[in-house]
Structures are given as C-alpha cells and as structure tokens.
Biopython code that builds the backbone (N, CA, C, O; Angstrom):
import numpy as np
from Bio.PDB.StructureBuilder import StructureBuilder

atoms = [
    (1, "UNK", "N", (10.471, 2.531, 0.485)),
    (1, "UNK", "CA", (9.419, 2.856, 1.475)),
    (1, "UNK", "C", (7.817, 2.383, 0.720)),
    (1, "UNK", "O", (6.842, 3.095, 0.965)),
    (2, "UNK", "N", (7.681, 1.290, -0.086)),
    (2, "UNK", "CA", (6.454, 0.474, -0.736)),
    (2, "UNK", "C", (5.905, -0.369, 0.097)),
    (2, "UNK", "O", (6.226, -1.550, 0.234)),
    (3, "UNK", "N", (5.110, 0.182, 0.644)),
    (3, "UNK", "CA", (4.295, -1.099, 1.122)),
    (3, "UNK", "C", (3.788, -1.612, 0.427)),
    (3, "UNK", "O", (3.769, -1.291, -0.761)),
    (4, "UNK", "N", (2.970, -2.965, 1.098)),
    (4, "UNK", "CA", (2.407, -4.455, 0.708)),
    (4, "UNK", "C", (1.591, -3.683, -0.115)),
    (4, "UNK", "O", (1.982, -3.528, -1.272)),
    (5, "UNK", "N", (0.764, -3.273, 0.153)),
    (5, "UNK", "CA", (-0.781, -2.272, -0.143)),
    (5, "UNK", "C", (-0.577, -2.529, -1.653)),
    (5, "UNK", "O", (-0.957, -3.317, -2.518)),
    (6, "UNK", "N", (0.290, -1.361, -1.504)),
    (6, "UNK", "CA", (0.452, -0.441, -2.884)),
    (6, "UNK", "C", (1.350, -1.233, -3.225)),
    (6, "UNK", "O", (1.512, -0.532, -4.224)),
    (7, "UNK", "N", (2.428, -2.381, -3.413)),
    (7, "UNK", "CA", (3.178, -3.000, -3.781)),
    (7, "UNK", "C", (2.107, -3.905, -4.981)),
    (7, "UNK", "O", (1.990, -4.077, -6.194)),
    (8, "UNK", "N", (1.332, -4.395, -3.385)),
    (8, "UNK", "CA", (0.121, -5.238, -4.368)),
    (8, "UNK", "C", (-0.780, -4.394, -5.552)),
    (8, "UNK", "O", (-1.048, -4.809, -6.679)),
    (9, "UNK", "N", (-1.174, -3.052, -4.935)),
    (9, "UNK", "CA", (-1.993, -2.388, -6.045)),
    (9, "UNK", "C", (-1.640, -2.389, -7.369)),
    (9, "UNK", "O", (-2.384, -2.554, -8.336)),
    (10, "UNK", "N", (0.034, -2.114, -7.344)),
    (10, "UNK", "CA", (0.616, -1.929, -9.011)),
    (10, "UNK", "C", (1.277, -3.751, -9.466)),
    (10, "UNK", "O", (2.278, -3.832, -10.179)),
    (11, "UNK", "N", (0.847, -4.545, -9.152)),
    (11, "UNK", "CA", (1.067, -5.851, -9.517)),
    (11, "UNK", "C", (-1.017, -6.282, -10.183)),
    (11, "UNK", "O", (-1.437, -7.240, -10.832)),
    (12, "UNK", "N", (-1.527, -5.442, -9.786)),
    (12, "UNK", "CA", (-3.320, -5.593, -9.789)),
    (12, "UNK", "C", (-3.628, -4.552, -10.902)),
    (12, "UNK", "O", (-4.736, -4.538, -11.438)),
    (13, "UNK", "N", (-2.620, -3.660, -11.255)),
    (13, "UNK", "CA", (-2.949, -2.340, -12.208)),
    (13, "UNK", "C", (-2.744, -2.906, -13.460)),
    (13, "UNK", "O", (-3.371, -2.721, -14.503)),
    (14, "UNK", "N", (-1.225, -4.042, -13.096)),
    (14, "UNK", "CA", (-0.225, -3.923, -14.532)),
    (14, "UNK", "C", (-0.915, -5.515, -14.901)),
    (14, "UNK", "O", (-0.817, -6.030, -16.014)),
    (15, "UNK", "N", (-1.570, -6.107, -13.803)),
    (15, "UNK", "CA", (-1.641, -7.693, -14.243)),
    (15, "UNK", "C", (-3.096, -7.442, -15.389)),
    (15, "UNK", "O", (-3.357, -8.376, -16.146)),
    (16, "UNK", "N", (-3.958, -6.189, -15.443)),
    (16, "UNK", "CA", (-5.496, -5.692, -15.902)),
    (16, "UNK", "C", (-5.247, -5.275, -17.488)),
    (16, "UNK", "O", (-5.681, -5.681, -18.566)),
    (17, "UNK", "N", (-4.129, -4.040, -16.967)),
    (17, "UNK", "CA", (-3.999, -3.488, -18.025)),
    (17, "UNK", "C", (-2.937, -4.744, -19.317)),
    (17, "UNK", "O", (-2.906, -4.545, -20.531)),
    (18, "UNK", "N", (-2.512, -5.434, -18.904)),
    (18, "UNK", "CA", (-1.888, -5.736, -19.969)),
    (18, "UNK", "C", (-2.518, -7.665, -19.685)),
    (18, "UNK", "O", (-1.787, -8.655, -19.731)),
    (19, "UNK", "N", (-3.437, -7.657, -19.519)),
    (19, "UNK", "CA", (-3.975, -9.140, -19.045)),
    (19, "UNK", "C", (-3.164, -10.218, -18.772)),
    (19, "UNK", "O", (-3.663, -11.335, -18.909)),
    (20, "UNK", "N", (-1.899, -10.112, -18.379)),
    (20, "UNK", "CA", (-1.018, -11.175, -17.791)),
    (20, "UNK", "C", (-1.116, -11.350, -15.948)),
    (20, "UNK", "O", (-1.685, -10.411, -15.392)),
    (21, "UNK", "N", (-0.689, -12.280, -15.203)),
    (21, "UNK", "CA", (-0.774, -12.091, -14.591)),
    (21, "UNK", "C", (1.094, -11.887, -13.803)),
    (21, "UNK", "O", (2.192, -11.927, -14.357)),
    (22, "UNK", "N", (0.923, -11.794, -13.160)),
    (22, "UNK", "CA", (2.448, -11.263, -12.902)),
    (22, "UNK", "C", (3.158, -10.142, -13.118)),
    (22, "UNK", "O", (4.292, -10.069, -13.593)),
    (23, "UNK", "N", (2.614, -9.464, -12.837)),
    (23, "UNK", "CA", (2.584, -7.889, -13.085)),
    (23, "UNK", "C", (2.795, -7.054, -14.841)),
    (23, "UNK", "O", (3.327, -6.103, -15.414)),
    (24, "UNK", "N", (1.727, -8.540, -15.099)),
    (24, "UNK", "CA", (1.468, -7.892, -16.487)),
    (24, "UNK", "C", (2.659, -8.352, -17.705)),
    (24, "UNK", "O", (2.652, -8.231, -18.930)),
    (25, "UNK", "N", (3.601, -8.895, -16.799)),
    (25, "UNK", "CA", (4.899, -9.201, -17.564)),
    (25, "UNK", "C", (5.820, -7.971, -17.532)),
    (25, "UNK", "O", (6.647, -7.888, -18.439)),
    (26, "UNK", "N", (5.784, -7.122, -16.712)),
    (26, "UNK", "CA", (6.544, -5.985, -17.334)),
    (26, "UNK", "C", (7.520, -5.819, -16.178)),
    (26, "UNK", "O", (7.156, -5.874, -15.003)),
    (27, "UNK", "N", (9.070, -5.566, -16.653)),
    (27, "UNK", "CA", (10.054, -5.726, -16.177)),
    (27, "UNK", "C", (10.332, -4.363, -15.282)),
    (27, "UNK", "O", (10.619, -3.213, -15.613)),
    (28, "UNK", "N", (10.048, -5.211, -13.577)),
    (28, "UNK", "CA", (10.548, -3.623, -12.835)),
    (28, "UNK", "C", (11.698, -4.090, -12.349)),
    (28, "UNK", "O", (12.216, -5.205, -12.415)),
    (29, "UNK", "N", (12.180, -2.636, -11.627)),
    (29, "UNK", "CA", (13.395, -2.392, -10.962)),
    (29, "UNK", "C", (12.696, -1.779, -9.491)),
    (29, "UNK", "O", (11.806, -0.974, -9.217)),
    (30, "UNK", "N", (13.491, -2.512, -8.854)),
    (30, "UNK", "CA", (12.953, -1.417, -7.003)),
    (30, "UNK", "C", (13.964, -2.199, -6.767)),
    (30, "UNK", "O", (14.274, -3.362, -7.026)),
    (31, "UNK", "N", (14.793, -0.552, -5.755)),
    (31, "UNK", "CA", (15.907, -0.907, -4.677)),
    (31, "UNK", "C", (15.843, -0.124, -3.407)),
    (31, "UNK", "O", (15.586, 1.058, -3.180)),
    (32, "UNK", "N", (16.116, -1.013, -2.742)),
    (32, "UNK", "CA", (15.411, 0.057, -1.561)),
    (32, "UNK", "C", (16.580, -0.215, -0.446)),
    (32, "UNK", "O", (17.697, -0.587, -0.806)),
    (33, "UNK", "N", (16.259, -0.011, 0.900)),
    (33, "UNK", "CA", (17.382, -0.530, 2.322)),
    (33, "UNK", "C", (16.213, -0.604, 2.964)),
    (33, "UNK", "O", (15.444, 0.357, 2.989)),
    (34, "UNK", "N", (15.870, -2.103, 3.733)),
    (34, "UNK", "CA", (15.031, -1.700, 4.676)),
    (34, "UNK", "C", (15.107, -1.757, 5.284)),
    (34, "UNK", "O", (13.996, -1.817, 5.811)),
    (35, "UNK", "N", (16.129, -1.835, 6.204)),
    (35, "UNK", "CA", (17.023, -0.697, 7.796)),
    (35, "UNK", "C", (17.259, 0.451, 7.460)),
    (35, "UNK", "O", (18.442, 0.751, 7.614)),
    (36, "UNK", "N", (16.333, 1.594, 6.877)),
    (36, "UNK", "CA", (16.029, 2.112, 6.145)),
    (36, "UNK", "C", (14.831, 3.120, 7.136)),
    (36, "UNK", "O", (14.857, 3.244, 8.360)),
    (37, "UNK", "N", (14.106, 3.577, 6.438)),
    (37, "UNK", "CA", (12.875, 4.254, 6.501)),
    (37, "UNK", "C", (11.591, 3.073, 6.473)),
    (37, "UNK", "O", (11.851, 2.028, 5.877)),
    (38, "UNK", "N", (10.658, 3.171, 6.899)),
    (38, "UNK", "CA", (9.700, 1.957, 6.904)),
    (38, "UNK", "C", (8.979, 2.863, 6.350)),
    (38, "UNK", "O", (9.072, 4.090, 6.362)),
    (39, "UNK", "N", (7.893, 1.811, 5.622)),
    (39, "UNK", "CA", (6.590, 2.410, 4.984)),
    (39, "UNK", "C", (5.308, 3.194, 5.478)),
    (39, "UNK", "O", (4.645, 2.914, 6.477)),
    (40, "UNK", "N", (5.061, 4.331, 4.500)),
    (40, "UNK", "CA", (4.283, 4.979, 5.667)),
    (40, "UNK", "C", (2.918, 4.631, 5.609)),
    (40, "UNK", "O", (2.410, 4.587, 4.488)),
    (41, "UNK", "N", (2.108, 4.331, 6.759)),
    (41, "UNK", "CA", (0.649, 3.612, 6.978)),
    (41, "UNK", "C", (-0.133, 5.231, 6.665)),
    (41, "UNK", "O", (0.128, 6.352, 7.102)),
    (42, "UNK", "N", (-1.272, 4.686, 5.628)),
    (42, "UNK", "CA", (-1.858, 5.566, 5.403)),
    (42, "UNK", "C", (-3.363, 4.648, 5.617)),
    (42, "UNK", "O", (-3.710, 3.971, 4.649)),
    (43, "UNK", "N", (-4.326, 4.623, 6.988)),
    (43, "UNK", "CA", (-5.395, 4.319, 7.386)),
    (43, "UNK", "C", (-6.839, 4.358, 5.886)),
    (43, "UNK", "O", (-7.567, 3.662, 5.178)),
    (44, "UNK", "N", (-6.413, 5.773, 6.233)),
    (44, "UNK", "CA", (-8.095, 6.047, 4.944)),
    (44, "UNK", "C", (-7.415, 5.727, 3.309)),
    (44, "UNK", "O", (-7.463, 6.521, 2.369)),
    (45, "UNK", "N", (-6.893, 4.574, 3.292)),
    (45, "UNK", "CA", (-6.705, 3.553, 2.508)),
    (45, "UNK", "C", (-6.357, 2.062, 2.690)),
    (45, "UNK", "O", (-5.970, 1.288, 1.814)),
    (46, "UNK", "N", (-6.528, 1.857, 3.742)),
    (46, "UNK", "CA", (-6.236, 0.393, 4.431)),
    (46, "UNK", "C", (-4.905, 0.457, 3.963)),
    (46, "UNK", "O", (-4.632, -0.592, 3.379)),
    (47, "UNK", "N", (-3.861, 1.344, 3.981)),
    (47, "UNK", "CA", (-3.074, 0.129, 4.201)),
    (47, "UNK", "C", (-2.485, 0.525, 5.858)),
    (47, "UNK", "O", (-2.791, 1.525, 6.509)),
    (48, "UNK", "N", (-1.895, -0.192, 6.123)),
    (48, "UNK", "CA", (-1.051, -0.977, 7.723)),
    (48, "UNK", "C", (0.000, 0.180, 7.231)),
    (48, "UNK", "O", (-0.008, 1.251, 7.838)),
    (49, "UNK", "N", (1.077, -0.058, 5.930)),
    (49, "UNK", "CA", (1.941, 0.456, 6.485)),
    (49, "UNK", "C", (3.221, -1.011, 6.530)),
    (49, "UNK", "O", (4.364, -0.992, 6.986)),
    (50, "UNK", "N", (2.409, -2.242, 5.825)),
    (50, "UNK", "CA", (3.463, -3.274, 6.095)),
    (50, "UNK", "C", (4.794, -3.280, 4.777)),
    (50, "UNK", "O", (4.659, -3.271, 3.553)),
    (51, "UNK", "N", (5.546, -3.292, 5.283)),
    (51, "UNK", "CA", (6.653, -3.976, 3.971)),
    (51, "UNK", "C", (6.245, -4.524, 3.263)),
    (51, "UNK", "O", (5.188, -5.147, 3.372)),
    (52, "UNK", "N", (7.132, -4.459, 2.056)),
    (52, "UNK", "CA", (6.330, -4.997, 0.489)),
    (52, "UNK", "C", (6.986, -6.058, 0.944)),
    (52, "UNK", "O", (6.247, -7.031, 1.096)),
    (53, "UNK", "N", (8.187, -6.244, 1.239)),
    (53, "UNK", "CA", (8.377, -8.299, 1.360)),
    (53, "UNK", "C", (7.824, -8.827, 1.618)),
    (53, "UNK", "O", (8.010, -9.990, 1.259)),
    (54, "UNK", "N", (6.555, -8.524, 2.516)),
    (54, "UNK", "CA", (5.782, -8.874, 3.203)),
    (54, "UNK", "C", (4.297, -10.049, 2.832)),
    (54, "UNK", "O", (3.503, -10.793, 3.408)),
    (55, "UNK", "N", (4.735, -9.440, 1.200)),
    (55, "UNK", "CA", (3.281, -9.215, 0.346)),
    (55, "UNK", "C", (4.095, -10.928, -0.895)),
    (55, "UNK", "O", (5.150, -11.411, -1.305)),
    (56, "UNK", "N", (2.832, -11.082, -0.912)),
    (56, "UNK", "CA", (2.682, -13.042, -1.626)),
    (56, "UNK", "C", (3.292, -12.703, -3.368)),
    (56, "UNK", "O", (3.865, -13.581, -4.012)),
    (57, "UNK", "N", (3.073, -11.497, -3.842)),
    (57, "UNK", "CA", (4.203, -10.790, -5.436)),
    (57, "UNK", "C", (5.614, -11.397, -4.926)),
    (57, "UNK", "O", (6.299, -12.260, -5.475)),
    (58, "UNK", "N", (5.753, -10.995, -4.228)),
    (58, "UNK", "CA", (7.833, -10.757, -3.551)),
    (58, "UNK", "C", (8.365, -11.616, -4.836)),
    (58, "UNK", "O", (9.098, -11.393, -5.800)),
    (59, "UNK", "N", (7.240, -13.243, -4.096)),
    (59, "UNK", "CA", (8.355, -14.826, -4.852)),
    (59, "UNK", "C", (8.366, -14.440, -6.491)),
    (59, "UNK", "O", (9.114, -15.100, -7.211)),
    (60, "UNK", "N", (7.462, -13.275, -7.141)),
    (60, "UNK", "CA", (8.031, -13.303, -8.436)),
    (60, "UNK", "C", (9.224, -12.861, -8.991)),
    (60, "UNK", "O", (9.593, -12.883, -10.166)),
    (61, "UNK", "N", (9.849, -12.404, -7.861)),
    (61, "UNK", "CA", (11.116, -10.583, -8.106)),
    (61, "UNK", "C", (11.995, -11.889, -7.835)),
    (61, "UNK", "O", (11.857, -12.956, -7.237)),
    (62, "UNK", "N", (12.925, -11.272, -8.553)),
    (62, "UNK", "CA", (14.115, -12.103, -8.724)),
    (62, "UNK", "C", (15.252, -10.891, -7.356)),
    (62, "UNK", "O", (15.393, -9.668, -7.356)),
    (63, "UNK", "N", (15.725, -11.769, -6.570)),
    (63, "UNK", "CA", (16.602, -10.591, -5.170)),
    (63, "UNK", "C", (18.218, -10.876, -5.445)),
    (63, "UNK", "O", (18.789, -11.963, -5.533)),
    (64, "UNK", "N", (18.732, -9.602, -5.545)),
    (64, "UNK", "CA", (20.080, -9.465, -5.069)),
    (64, "UNK", "C", (20.207, -8.911, -3.891)),
    (64, "UNK", "O", (19.459, -7.985, -3.580)),
    (65, "UNK", "N", (20.735, -9.167, -3.421)),
    (65, "UNK", "CA", (21.411, -8.099, -2.013)),
    (65, "UNK", "C", (22.883, -8.172, -2.117)),
    (65, "UNK", "O", (23.701, -9.054, -2.380)),
    (66, "UNK", "N", (22.924, -6.610, -1.738)),
    (66, "UNK", "CA", (24.539, -5.670, -2.289)),
    (66, "UNK", "C", (24.967, -6.095, -0.710)),
    (66, "UNK", "O", (24.068, -6.140, 0.129)),
    (67, "UNK", "N", (26.053, -6.337, -0.408)),
    (67, "UNK", "CA", (26.621, -6.959, 1.450)),
    (67, "UNK", "C", (27.781, -6.202, 1.045)),
    (67, "UNK", "O", (28.235, -5.952, 2.161)),
    (68, "UNK", "N", (28.759, -5.540, 0.048)),
    (68, "UNK", "CA", (29.561, -4.616, 0.288)),
    (68, "UNK", "C", (29.390, -3.658, 0.221)),
    (68, "UNK", "O", (28.544, -3.152, -0.515)),
    (69, "UNK", "N", (30.442, -2.829, 1.275)),
    (69, "UNK", "CA", (30.256, -1.526, 1.488)),
    (69, "UNK", "C", (30.903, -0.466, 0.584)),
    (69, "UNK", "O", (32.086, -0.798, 0.518)),
    (70, "UNK", "N", (30.740, 0.479, -0.035)),
    (70, "UNK", "CA", (31.926, 0.900, -1.210)),
    (70, "UNK", "C", (32.330, 2.391, -0.530)),
    (70, "UNK", "O", (33.338, 2.968, -0.938)),
    (71, "UNK", "N", (31.499, 2.978, 0.518)),
    (71, "UNK", "CA", (31.271, 4.056, 0.474)),
    (71, "UNK", "C", (31.887, 4.882, 2.083)),
    (71, "UNK", "O", (31.820, 6.061, 2.428)),
    (72, "UNK", "N", (32.560, 3.485, 2.898)),
    (72, "UNK", "CA", (32.534, 3.839, 4.040)),
    (72, "UNK", "C", (34.477, 2.996, 3.818)),
    (72, "UNK", "O", (35.166, 2.219, 3.158)),
    (73, "UNK", "N", (34.459, 3.591, 4.535)),
    (73, "UNK", "CA", (36.180, 2.973, 5.132)),
    (73, "UNK", "C", (36.874, 2.776, 6.375)),
    (73, "UNK", "O", (37.886, 2.091, 6.523)),
    (74, "UNK", "N", (36.285, 3.398, 7.220)),
    (74, "UNK", "CA", (36.935, 3.546, 8.553)),
    (74, "UNK", "C", (36.185, 2.044, 9.084)),
    (74, "UNK", "O", (34.967, 1.866, 9.073)),
    (75, "UNK", "N", (37.257, 0.976, 9.569)),
    (75, "UNK", "CA", (37.013, -0.393, 10.549)),
    (75, "UNK", "C", (36.063, -0.099, 11.839)),
    (75, "UNK", "O", (35.817, -1.105, 12.504)),
    (76, "UNK", "N", (35.605, 0.878, 12.208)),
    (76, "UNK", "CA", (35.153, 0.763, 13.863)),
    (76, "UNK", "C", (33.782, 0.792, 13.266)),
    (76, "UNK", "O", (33.018, -0.061, 13.718)),
    (77, "UNK", "N", (33.282, 1.632, 12.300)),
    (77, "UNK", "CA", (32.169, 2.470, 11.568)),
    (77, "UNK", "C", (31.547, 1.570, 10.674)),
    (77, "UNK", "O", (30.440, 1.489, 10.141)),
    (78, "UNK", "N", (32.975, 0.681, 10.673)),
    (78, "UNK", "CA", (31.821, -0.274, 9.798)),
    (78, "UNK", "C", (31.400, -2.282, 10.655)),
    (78, "UNK", "O", (30.724, -3.279, 10.403)),
    (79, "UNK", "N", (32.153, -1.881, 11.456)),
    (79, "UNK", "CA", (32.058, -2.737, 12.237)),
    (79, "UNK", "C", (30.615, -2.586, 13.260)),
    (79, "UNK", "O", (29.955, -3.520, 13.714)),
    (80, "UNK", "N", (30.329, -0.827, 13.488)),
    (80, "UNK", "CA", (29.101, -0.400, 13.911)),
    (80, "UNK", "C", (27.887, -0.757, 13.138)),
    (80, "UNK", "O", (26.939, -1.093, 13.849)),
    (81, "UNK", "N", (27.686, -0.767, 11.897)),
    (81, "UNK", "CA", (26.474, -0.786, 11.166)),
    (81, "UNK", "C", (26.652, -2.523, 10.897)),
    (81, "UNK", "O", (25.617, -3.185, 10.832)),
    (82, "UNK", "N", (27.899, -3.164, 10.757)),
    (82, "UNK", "CA", (27.472, -4.865, 10.669)),
    (82, "UNK", "C", (27.009, -5.453, 12.054)),
    (82, "UNK", "O", (26.384, -6.505, 12.190)),
    (83, "UNK", "N", (27.499, -4.435, 13.268)),
    (83, "UNK", "CA", (26.740, -5.377, 14.323)),
    (83, "UNK", "C", (24.925, -4.831, 14.291)),
    (83, "UNK", "O", (23.948, -5.530, 14.559)),
    (84, "UNK", "N", (24.948, -3.648, 13.950)),
    (84, "UNK", "CA", (23.275, -3.029, 13.850)),
    (84, "UNK", "C", (22.693, -3.566, 12.848)),
    (84, "UNK", "O", (21.462, -3.585, 12.840)),
    (85, "UNK", "N", (23.343, -4.063, 11.893)),
    (85, "UNK", "CA", (22.098, -5.169, 10.847)),
    (85, "UNK", "C", (22.155, -6.182, 11.941)),
    (85, "UNK", "O", (21.389, -5.829, 12.837)),
    (86, "UNK", "N", (22.669, -7.131, 12.178)),
    (86, "UNK", "CA", (22.619, -8.154, 12.924)),
    (86, "UNK", "C", (21.390, -8.331, 14.022)),
    (86, "UNK", "O", (20.792, -9.352, 14.365)),
    (87, "UNK", "N", (21.238, -6.956, 14.444)),
    (87, "UNK", "CA", (20.155, -6.616, 15.392)),
    (87, "UNK", "C", (18.359, -6.256, 14.615)),
    (87, "UNK", "O", (17.359, -6.775, 15.110)),
    (88, "UNK", "N", (18.308, -5.625, 13.792)),
    (88, "UNK", "CA", (17.481, -5.302, 13.111)),
    (88, "UNK", "C", (16.600, -6.825, 12.501)),
    (88, "UNK", "O", (15.405, -6.924, 12.225)),
    (89, "UNK", "N", (17.767, -7.970, 12.423)),
    (89, "UNK", "CA", (16.995, -8.755, 11.612)),
    (89, "UNK", "C", (16.422, -9.737, 12.705)),
    (89, "UNK", "O", (15.649, -10.639, 12.381)),
]
sb = StructureBuilder()
sb.init_structure("model")
sb.init_model(0)
sb.init_chain("A")
sb.init_seg("    ")
for serial, (resi, resn, name, xyz) in enumerate(atoms, 1):
    if name == "N":
        sb.init_residue(resn, " ", resi, " ")
    sb.init_atom(name, np.array(xyz, "f"), 0.0, 1.0, " ", f" {name:<3s}", serial, name[0])
structure = sb.get_structure()
C-alpha cells in the first residue's frame, strides 16, 4: 500500500540525512502484493495514490517475485488464482 509519493519522500529524507543518493545507502526490505489493496490517495498532501513501482527510484532496488504457492493445495483454487493474476496485469 506504499504510494509513489511516500516512497519518494522516504528516498529524499534518507538521502538528505546520509548525504548519499539512492536511499542514503540504507538497505530497505519492502514486501507486498500489488494484486491486493492499492495505495490510499491523500489529496491533502498531493498524494494521488499511485503505486510505488511507478516511481523513478524503483530501478534502485533489487526485485524478487515469489511465484510458488505454499498455503493453497486445492487445484481449482490455484487455477482460479493464476487466471485472476493474468487478468490483473
């Protein structure tokens, strides 16, 4: 649920504090599921609620995408989840 605006504010603050570009050299571990809840817009702060992966800073991060299901075993449910993921992209 991290928005582009908040993601870029985090980068700006860390870079300013540490006087080093790219998140101030701080190692971040971010996790989430972009097929779940979207970021919440906050017009009062100029945050339109766009996804953080639309930020120009996303290129600074190493990405790992998990694809194997561990908590589901019913074949019909797994097929439906995979079908839904294809429509969301």
